[in-house]
C-alpha positions in Angstrom: -1.0 2.5 17.1 1.8 4.2 15.2 4.1 3.7 18.1 3.4 -0.1 18.2 3.9 -0.3 14.5 7.2 1.5 14.8 8.4 -0.8 17.6 7.5 -3.9 15.6 9.3 -2.5 12.5 12.4 -1.8 14.6 12.4 -5.3 16.1 12.1 -6.9 12.6 14.9 -4.6 11.3 17.1 -5.5 14.2 16.5 -9.3 13.7 17.3 -8.9 10.0 20.5 -7.0 10.8 21.6 -9.7 13.2 20.8 -12.4 10.6 22.8 -10.6 7.9 25.7 -9.9 10.3 26.0 -13.6 11.2 25.8 -14.8 7.5 27.8 -12.0 5.8 31.0 -14.0 5.3 29.4 -16.9 3.5 29.7 -17.4 -0.2 26.7 -18.5 -2.2 26.7 -20.2 -5.6 23.7 -19.4 -7.7 22.5 -21.3 -10.8 20.1 -19.9 -13.4 18.4 -22.7 -15.4 21.5 -24.6 -16.3 25.0 -25.2 -14.8 26.5 -23.0 -17.5 24.8 -19.9 -15.8 26.4 -20.0 -12.4 28.1 -17.4 -10.3 29.4 -17.1 -6.7 28.8 -14.1 -4.5 28.6 -13.1 -0.9 25.4 -13.9 1.1 25.0 -10.3 2.1 24.7 -9.2 -1.6 22.0 -11.8 -2.2 20.1 -10.8 1.0 20.2 -7.1 0.1 19.1 -7.8 -3.5 16.2 -9.9 -2.1 15.3 -7.2 0.4 15.2 -4.6 -2.4 13.0 -6.8 -4.6 10.7 -7.3 -1.7 10.5 -3.6 -1.0 9.7 -2.9 -4.7 7.0 -5.5 -4.8 5.4 -4.2 -1.6 5.6 -0.6 -3.0 4.0 -1.7 -6.3 1.1 -3.6 -4.5 0.5 -0.7 -2.1 0.5 1.8 -5.0 -2.2 -0.2 -6.8 -4.3 -0.2 -3.6 -3.8 3.5 -3.1 -4.8 4.3 -6.7 -7.9 2.1 -6.3 -8.9 3.9 -3.1 -8.4 7.3 -4.6 -10.6 6.3 -7.6 -13.3 5.1 -5.2 -13.0 8.4 -3.2 -13.4 10.4 -6.4 -16.5 8.5 -7.5 -18.1 8.8 -4.0 -17.2 12.6 -3.9 -18.8 13.2 -7.3 -22.0 11.3 -6.2 -22.0 13.2 -2.9 -21.8 16.6 -4.6 -24.6 15.6 -7.0 -26.9 14.5 -4.1 -26.0 17.6 -2.1 -27.0 19.8 -5.0 -30.3 17.9 -5.4 -31.0 18.4 -1.7 -30.2 22.1 -1.9 -32.6 22.5 -4.8 -35.3 20.7 -2.9 -34.8 22.9 0.1 -35.2 26.0 -2.0 -38.6 25.0 -3.5 -41.5 26.9 -1.9 -44.0 24.5 -0.3 -47.6 25.5 -1.0 -49.9 25.1 1.9 -53.0 23.0 1.1 -56.2 24.9 0.7 -58.5 24.6 3.6 -61.9 23.0 3.0 -65.0 24.8 4.4 
């Protein structure tokens, strides 16, 4: 499964690299809210900034999921230890045999 994931990641990276190479010489004019806030830059700069923002958003979302999973694991481990101690205590209790009736 890791190998297939790695191949898919490589193909996506290769397609992105081809896309960037074909569009690297184009200029892009960007406007923020009004025409007074405009600037012109190369397409490759915009693509790289967008890629970095996407990576940061993905990292943030996956970090939240990882922290949530670790918290669940901690709660389950605590409950497991408590139940294991209870089972061990019950195993150590002597069981009295019932008295036989004549």
